[in-house]
N, C-alpha and C positions, 0 to 999 in steps of 0.2 A: 275255347280256342278260336282265334280270329281266322276267318276264311276269306279268300279273295275270289271274286267272280271270274269265270273263264272268259277268254276273249270272245268277241262276237256277242256281247250282251244285248238283250232285247231293247227296243226303242224306248220303253218306259221302265227302265230298271228300278227295282225297289232298293231302298236304302239297305246297306249292309253294315255290320259292326265296324268293318274297316273304314267305310265312308264316314260313319258317325265319328270315329276317332279322329280322322284327318280334319273333318269339319270343325270339331270341337277345338282342336289345336289351333286351327287358323283363326277361329273366332275369339279365342282367349289370349293369344300371344300379343304382346305389346312391346314397344321399344322402351327399355329400362334406362332411366337417366339418373339413377342413384343406386349404388351398390354397397353391400356390406364388405368390409376389408377381410374377408375370409376366403383363403385359397381353396379351390376345388381339389379333390383327389385326382391324381393323374389318370386313374382308371375311368373316372367319369368323363374327363375330356376325351380320352381315347374312344369311349363308346360313342360320343357325339361325332367324332371324326370318322369312325367306321361306318356309321349310318349315312353321313353326308357324302362319303366317297361313292355311294351308289347313284349319285346324280348323273342324269343323262347329259351327254355332251356331243358336240359336232364331231362326227367320225370317231367317237369314243376317245377323243384326244385327252380328256381329263387334264386340262391345262392349268388348273389351280395349284398353287403351292402356298403354304401358310408358314409364316414365321410367328410363333407364339411367344410372347414376352410375359414374364411374371417376375415377382420379387425385385431384386436390385436392377435387373435389366429394364423392367417396366418403369421403375422410378427414374432411371437415366433417360429413358425415352420421353417421359413426361417433362423432365427438366429441359431437354434439348428442344422439344417441340415448342414449349412456351417461350424459350429464348428466340427461336426462329420466327414465330408468329410476330413477335415484337420487332424483328429486325428486317423484314422485307416482305414483298408481295408473294402470293402463292404461285407455284409453278408445277401443276399436276402433270403426270404422264399422259393422262387421257383428257381430252378437252371437256370442259364443263359445259352445261347447257348454254346455248347462245342467249336464250331468254325463256322465261316462263310466261305464257300468254293464255288468255281466255280462262277456261275452266282449270287449267293446270296452275295458273297463278292464284286462282280462287282457293284451290285445295291447299296450296302451299301456305297461303295466308291463314287459312282456317287452322292448319296444324300449328303454326307459330303462335297465333293468338291463344289457342287452347292451352299450350304449354305455359305461356306468360300468365294467363289467368290462374292456372293451377299453382304457380309459385309466387303469385302476388305482385307481378310486374305490371305497372300501369301502362296503358297504351300510350305510345309516344315517349316513354322513358328509355332513351337510347343507351344511356350509361348502364342501366340495369340489364337491358337485353344483351348488351355486349358482354357483360360479366357472365350471363347465362350461356351465351355462345362459347365463351372461353372454356366452359366446363368440358367441352369436347376434347380439349387437349390435356385434361386430367383423366380422360377415359371415364369420367363420372365416378371415380373412385373404384372402378372395377379391379379385381385382383389379377385379371388376365386380359390380354388383347391379342387377337390374331390378325396379322396383316396379310391380306389376300393379294397374290400377284398372279399374272399370266405371262406366258411366253410372248415377248413383244412382237415377234414375227407373225403371230396369229391375229393381231389387230382387233377389230371390233368383235369378231366371232369368239375369240378367246375371252374377251370381257363379258360377252353374253353368257358363255358357259359358266364363268365365275359367278355371275349374278344368280344363276340357277343353283349353284353350289351354296352360295350364301343363304338363299331362302331355305334350303334343306338343312343347313347347319342350324339356323335359328329355330326351325321346327323341332329338330332332334334335341336341341338343348332344352326347349320348352317342355318337351315330353318327359324330361328327367327332372323338371323343377328348376332348371337353370335359366336365369334371366340373361338377356342379351340386347345389343343394339348394333345395327350396321351403321358405320360412320364413313361418309365420303370426306368429311372434314380432314381427317388424318392424311388422306391421299393428296391433299393440297401441297404437302411438303415431303415429296418422295426422297429428297436429298437427305433429310434427317433420318428417315426410316432406313435408307441404305447405309448410312454411316453407323447407326447404332446397332442395326440388326444384321448387317453384312449381306444385304440384298444386292444381287448382281445387276449390272446395266442391261443384261439380256431379259430382265423381268420388268413388266409394266405393273406398277402399283395400281390396283383396282379400288380397293377400299379396305377398311378394317372392321373387325367385330370385337367389341368389348363385351366381356361376359363374366358371370359370377352369380352370387346370390343377391336377390333384390333387397333393397332397403324398403320394405313394403309401406312403412309409415311416412316416407318422404313425399311431400306434395307433388314433386315432379312425376311420381309414378301413379298419380291418381287420375290423370286425364287419359282419354282414349281418342284416337282418330276415328273418323267415319270412313265408310266405303260407298262408292256410287253403286247404284243398281246395276247388275250385270248387263241389263239391256242397253246401257249407255256405252258399253264397250264392245258390242257385237253388231255386225251387219249380216243378216241372213240373206242368202241368195239361193232360193230353191228352183 
């Protein structure tokens, strides 16, 4: 049986089974970019949702709301998104990063090049890289996609809460052997998502999560991103 340490843990707490489980999930999860066309049982999805619902949020507002598309609805969404991408510029509800600079640009570049190397795209081949990017709008063949929205009146704080929810959804899915990928790309066209899924104007589209069973043999699922040493992300002030 897994046990959890009491509050007020000692300064040099020993590892516990619970910590080992969380650490293993965090180290082994990856963003899946090729899925098998096999729908998940509804009970499996509901287990993931029940776990992710425990996410901490500002004032316990729990602002996330999901629209989960499968089957014919998902196919309609794929078709509409691909037509919209070809027909005009993106118009996301939430502003995209103004720029990636310094180490953030370096990490972004490393991620992209790692994917391209895995799927055999030569550096500088813009046509092939554009085709790979377009796979976002097929949801990489996933049998399910969850569009994550927040109450628009909550602004950035609602989006931050949704980010925490997304992270927990991904981990809960992985713990059940379900592959997933968080996608900002789909949030670029909230008009399409609203039209197909009936999302109200009072909701801000934050991102989407495509999920299902991984195509383990696909080369896109063979590469892994790196992480910086924690020391790069912490400033100690004693």
